[in-house]
KEKE-3310 file (N, C-alpha, C; in steps of 0.2 Angstrom, whole numbers, plus 5000, padded with zeros to 4 digits):
npx = (4682:4678:4669:4671:4680:4674:4666:4674:4680:4668:4664:4678:4674:4663:4667:4678:4667:4661:4669:4673:4661:4659:4671:4666:4656:4662:4669:4662:4655:4666:4669:4658:4656:4667:4664:4654:4661:4669:4659:4654:4664:4666:4658:4646:4637:4627:4618:4611:4609:4600:4593:4589:4596:4591:4596:4591:4579:4561:4557:4566:4569:4559:4556:4568:4568:4554:4543:4527:4512:4507:4519:4526:4519:4522:4535:4536:4533:4544:4554:4555:4556:4569:4578:4576:4584:4597:4599:4600:4610:4621:4621:4625:4638:4645:4644:4653:4664:4667:4668:4679:4690:4690:4695:4707:4714:4715:4725:4729:4728:4718:4720:4713:4701:4699:4700:4688:4677:4682:4678:4665:4661:4665:4654:4643:4645:4645:4630:4625:4629:4620:4607:4606:4608:4596:4587:4589:4587:4572:4568:4572:4563:4550:4552:4550:4560:4567:4567:4574:4588:4591:4590:4601:4612:4611:4612:4625:4634:4632:4641:4652:4656:4658:4669:4679:4681:4687:4701:4705:4705:4700:4683:4669:4663:4675:4685:4688:4677:4659:4648:4636:4639:4631:4632:4642)
npy = (5726:5716:5709:5702:5693:5686:5680:5673:5664:5658:5651:5642:5635:5628:5620:5612:5605:5599:5590:5582:5577:5570:5561:5554:5547:5540:5531:5524:5516:5509:5501:5495:5487:5479:5471:5465:5457:5448:5441:5434:5427:5418:5407:5408:5408:5417:5425:5439:5450:5459:5458:5446:5432:5429:5416:5406:5406:5403:5405:5403:5390:5383:5385:5382:5366:5364:5364:5357:5366:5360:5354:5367:5371:5364:5366:5378:5376:5372:5380:5394:5393:5387:5397:5407:5404:5400:5413:5418:5412:5415:5429:5428:5422:5434:5441:5435:5435:5448:5450:5442:5449:5461:5456:5452:5463:5470:5475:5469:5454:5441:5425:5413:5417:5419:5406:5400:5407:5404:5391:5392:5398:5386:5377:5384:5383:5370:5368:5374:5365:5356:5359:5362:5349:5344:5352:5349:5336:5337:5343:5334:5325:5330:5330:5323:5308:5315:5329:5326:5323:5336:5343:5337:5341:5355:5357:5352:5361:5370:5365:5361:5374:5377:5369:5373:5385:5382:5377:5389:5399:5412:5418:5427:5442:5443:5439:5437:5435:5441:5449:5437:5419:5406:5393:5391)
npz = (4356:4365:4365:4352:4356:4367:4358:4350:4359:4364:4350:4348:4359:4357:4346:4353:4361:4351:4345:4354:4357:4345:4346:4356:4352:4341:4349:4354:4345:4340:4349:4351:4338:4339:4350:4345:4335:4342:4350:4341:4337:4347:4356:4366:4382:4389:4404:4407:4421:4422:4409:4404:4394:4377:4372:4381:4382:4383:4370:4363:4366:4361:4348:4343:4346:4340:4349:4355:4359:4372:4377:4378:4389:4401:4400:4406:4418:4424:4421:4424:4439:4438:4432:4440:4451:4446:4443:4455:4461:4453:4457:4470:4470:4462:4473:4483:4477:4475:4489:4491:4482:4490:4503:4498:4493:4505:4519:4529:4525:4526:4526:4530:4529:4516:4511:4515:4509:4496:4496:4498:4486:4479:4481:4477:4464:4462:4467:4455:4446:4448:4448:4434:4428:4433:4427:4413:4414:4417:4406:4396:4399:4394:4379:4362:4353:4342:4346:4359:4353:4347:4359:4366:4358:4360:4374:4374:4368:4377:4388:4381:4378:4391:4394:4386:4391:4403:4398:4390:4400:4411:4413:4412:4424:4429:4419:4402:4396:4394:4405:4414:4416:4409:4414:4428)
capx = (4683:4677:4662:4673:4685:4671:4663:4679:4681:4661:4666:4682:4672:4657:4672:4680:4664:4657:4675:4673:4655:4663:4676:4663:4651:4666:4674:4656:4654:4671:4668:4651:4658:4673:4661:4651:4665:4672:4655:4652:4669:4666:4652:4647:4630:4626:4611:4612:4606:4593:4590:4590:4598:4587:4598:4588:4572:4557:4553:4572:4568:4551:4560:4574:4565:4549:4538:4520:4509:4507:4525:4528:4514:4525:4541:4533:4532:4550:4559:4555:4560:4576:4581:4576:4588:4601:4601:4601:4617:4626:4621:4628:4644:4648:4646:4657:4669:4669:4672:4688:4695:4691:4700:4715:4716:4716:4733:4729:4724:4716:4720:4707:4694:4698:4699:4681:4674:4684:4674:4659:4661:4665:4650:4638:4646:4642:4623:4623:4629:4615:4602:4609:4607:4589:4583:4590:4581:4565:4567:4573:4555:4545:4554:4551:4566:4571:4569:4580:4593:4591:4591:4608:4615:4611:4617:4632:4636:4635:4645:4660:4659:4661:4676:4685:4681:4693:4706:4708:4707:4694:4678:4665:4666:4683:4689:4687:4670:4657:4641:4637:4640:4625:4635:4650)
capy = (5719:5713:5706:5697:5688:5682:5675:5668:5659:5653:5646:5638:5630:5623:5617:5607:5602:5595:5585:5578:5573:5564:5556:5549:5543:5535:5526:5519:5512:5506:5496:5491:5483:5475:5467:5460:5453:5444:5437:5430:5421:5414:5401:5410:5408:5422:5428:5447:5450:5464:5456:5437:5431:5424:5411:5401:5410:5400:5406:5398:5383:5382:5387:5376:5361:5364:5362:5360:5368:5356:5355:5375:5373:5360:5369:5383:5374:5370:5385:5399:5392:5386:5403:5412:5399:5402:5420:5420:5408:5420:5434:5426:5422:5439:5445:5432:5437:5456:5449:5439:5454:5465:5453:5451:5469:5472:5477:5463:5448:5433:5417:5409:5420:5418:5399:5400:5412:5400:5386:5395:5399:5379:5374:5387:5380:5362:5368:5376:5359:5351:5363:5361:5342:5342:5356:5345:5330:5340:5346:5329:5321:5332:5329:5316:5307:5320:5333:5325:5323:5342:5345:5335:5345:5363:5356:5350:5367:5374:5361:5362:5379:5376:5365:5378:5391:5380:5378:5395:5405:5414:5421:5430:5446:5444:5438:5439:5435:5448:5446:5432:5412:5402:5388:5393)
capz = (4355:4370:4361:4347:4360:4370:4353:4347:4364:4362:4345:4351:4366:4353:4341:4357:4363:4346:4344:4361:4354:4339:4348:4360:4349:4337:4353:4356:4339:4339:4356:4348:4333:4342:4354:4340:4331:4348:4352:4335:4337:4353:4358:4374:4384:4396:4406:4410:4428:4420:4405:4402:4386:4372:4371:4384:4383:4379:4364:4359:4365:4356:4340:4342:4347:4339:4356:4356:4366:4381:4379:4381:4396:4405:4402:4408:4424:4427:4418:4428:4446:4438:4430:4446:4455:4443:4445:4462:4463:4450:4463:4476:4466:4460:4478:4486:4472:4478:4495:4490:4482:4495:4507:4496:4493:4511:4520:4534:4520:4531:4521:4532:4525:4508:4510:4517:4502:4490:4499:4496:4478:4474:4485:4473:4459:4462:4467:4449:4440:4450:4447:4429:4427:4435:4422:4408:4414:4418:4399:4392:4399:4388:4373:4358:4352:4338:4351:4364:4349:4346:4365:4368:4354:4363:4380:4372:4366:4384:4390:4376:4380:4399:4393:4382:4396:4407:4394:4389:4406:4415:4409:4416:4424:4431:4414:4396:4395:4395:4409:4418:4413:4412:4418:4429)
cpx = (4682:4673:4664:4678:4680:4667:4668:4679:4673:4662:4672:4679:4666:4662:4674:4674:4661:4663:4675:4666:4657:4667:4672:4660:4656:4668:4668:4655:4660:4671:4663:4654:4664:4670:4657:4654:4667:4666:4654:4658:4670:4659:4651:4640:4629:4619:4613:4608:4599:4590:4592:4591:4591:4589:4594:4582:4566:4555:4560:4572:4562:4553:4564:4573:4559:4544:4531:4518:4509:4515:4529:4524:4519:4533:4542:4534:4539:4556:4561:4559:4569:4582:4583:4582:4594:4604:4603:4609:4622:4626:4625:4635:4648:4648:4651:4665:4673:4672:4679:4691:4696:4696:4706:4718:4718:4725:4734:4724:4723:4716:4714:4700:4693:4697:4691:4677:4676:4679:4668:4659:4661:4659:4641:4637:4643:4634:4621:4623:4623:4608:4602:4606:4600:4584:4584:4585:4574:4563:4567:4565:4551:4545:4552:4558:4570:4572:4574:4586:4595:4593:4600:4613:4616:4614:4623:4635:4638:4640:4653:4661:4661:4668:4680:4685:4687:4699:4709:4707:4701:4690:4674:4664:4672:4687:4687:4681:4666:4649:4642:4635:4634:4627:4642:4652)
cpy = (5714:5706:5700:5692:5685:5676:5669:5663:5652:5648:5641:5632:5626:5619:5610:5602:5596:5589:5580:5574:5568:5559:5550:5544:5537:5528:5521:5515:5507:5499:5491:5484:5477:5470:5460:5455:5446:5439:5432:5426:5417:5411:5405:5410:5411:5423:5433:5447:5454:5463:5448:5437:5427:5418:5404:5402:5404:5399:5403:5392:5380:5383:5382:5369:5360:5361:5364:5365:5368:5356:5362:5374:5369:5363:5376:5384:5374:5376:5391:5399:5391:5392:5408:5409:5402:5409:5423:5418:5413:5426:5435:5426:5429:5443:5442:5434:5443:5456:5446:5444:5458:5462:5454:5458:5473:5473:5472:5458:5442:5429:5413:5410:5419:5411:5397:5404:5406:5393:5386:5395:5391:5376:5377:5384:5374:5363:5370:5371:5355:5355:5362:5354:5341:5345:5351:5340:5330:5340:5339:5324:5322:5333:5323:5315:5314:5327:5333:5324:5330:5345:5344:5339:5352:5363:5355:5355:5372:5370:5361:5369:5381:5374:5369:5384:5388:5380:5384:5401:5406:5418:5424:5438:5449:5442:5441:5440:5440:5444:5441:5424:5410:5396:5390:5387)
cpz = (4361:4369:4355:4349:4363:4363:4350:4353:4365:4357:4347:4356:4362:4349:4347:4360:4357:4345:4350:4359:4350:4342:4352:4356:4344:4342:4354:4350:4339:4345:4355:4344:4336:4347:4350:4337:4336:4350:4347:4335:4341:4354:4366:4375:4391:4397:4410:4417:4425:4414:4401:4395:4383:4372:4375:4386:4382:4374:4360:4359:4361:4349:4339:4340:4344:4343:4354:4360:4373:4383:4383:4388:4401:4405:4406:4417:4430:4426:4422:4436:4443:4436:4437:4452:4453:4444:4451:4465:4460:4455:4467:4474:4464:4468:4483:4483:4473:4483:4496:4488:4485:4499:4505:4495:4499:4515:4526:4531:4526:4526:4522:4529:4519:4507:4510:4510:4497:4489:4496:4489:4474:4477:4479:4466:4457:4461:4459:4444:4442:4448:4437:4425:4427:4429:4415:4407:4414:4410:4395:4392:4395:4381:4369:4357:4348:4342:4355:4359:4349:4354:4368:4363:4358:4368:4380:4371:4372:4387:4386:4378:4388:4399:4391:4388:4401:4405:4392:4394:4407:4412:4413:4417:4427:4425:4407:4394:4397:4399:4412:4413:4415:4416:4420:4431)
residu = (UNK:UNK:UNK:UNK:UNK:UNK:UNK:UNK:UNK:UNK:UNK:UNK:UNK:UNK:UNK:UNK:UNK:UNK:UNK:UNK:UNK:UNK:UNK:UNK:UNK:UNK:UNK:UNK:UNK:UNK:UNK:UNK:UNK:UNK:UNK:UNK:UNK:UNK:UNK:UNK:UNK:UNK:UNK:UNK:UNK:UNK:UNK:UNK:UNK:UNK:UNK:UNK:UNK:UNK:UNK:UNK:UNK:UNK:UNK:UNK:UNK:UNK:UNK:UNK:UNK:UNK:UNK:UNK:UNK:UNK:UNK:UNK:UNK:UNK:UNK:UNK:UNK:UNK:UNK:UNK:UNK:UNK:UNK:UNK:UNK:UNK:UNK:UNK:UNK:UNK:UNK:UNK:UNK:UNK:UNK:UNK:UNK:UNK:UNK:UNK:UNK:UNK:UNK:UNK:UNK:UNK:UNK:UNK:UNK:UNK:UNK:UNK:UNK:UNK:UNK:UNK:UNK:UNK:UNK:UNK:UNK:UNK:UNK:UNK:UNK:UNK:UNK:UNK:UNK:UNK:UNK:UNK:UNK:UNK:UNK:UNK:UNK:UNK:UNK:UNK:UNK:UNK:UNK:UNK:UNK:UNK:UNK:UNK:UNK:UNK:UNK:UNK:UNK:UNK:UNK:UNK:UNK:UNK:UNK:UNK:UNK:UNK:UNK:UNK:UNK:UNK:UNK:UNK:UNK:UNK:UNK:UNK:UNK:UNK:UNK:UNK:UNK:UNK:UNK:UNK:UNK:UNK:UNK:UNK)
# end
């Protein structure tokens, strides 16, 4: 009898684990399909800290603007420093946001510190905008007339997304969006 009851317990344990695995897999697929639907409905521009978005990679611009090899060489001069600066600013923004949340959550919330942190975020956003317009102007210098029109369209989508985000609420790690925004 003891062996049979142990076997029955083992069978029930296996069934329970199998059900747990199936529900976990179903949940993953559900959220992945949901995320795909949401991202196709929204025009979002993201740079992931560990995996940079293909949207603004050299290949993306080469394909979208039909850049020549000479243009790509010039692009490679200003693109990596820009991307690194954006990555650094986004990291710093994330860090400051965490500090703000910690401060707001603390029992002795210091509003002077919160104001200082808010100001820091504002300065970082301003730096991000400066980097972006300089990047755009560098890019514009290497483009011909048709490419400039397409570049305007590509950057127009970025700024339209930026405007839409301002109208529809917060985005990024603390809002509805996923990942980091290219232009905060």
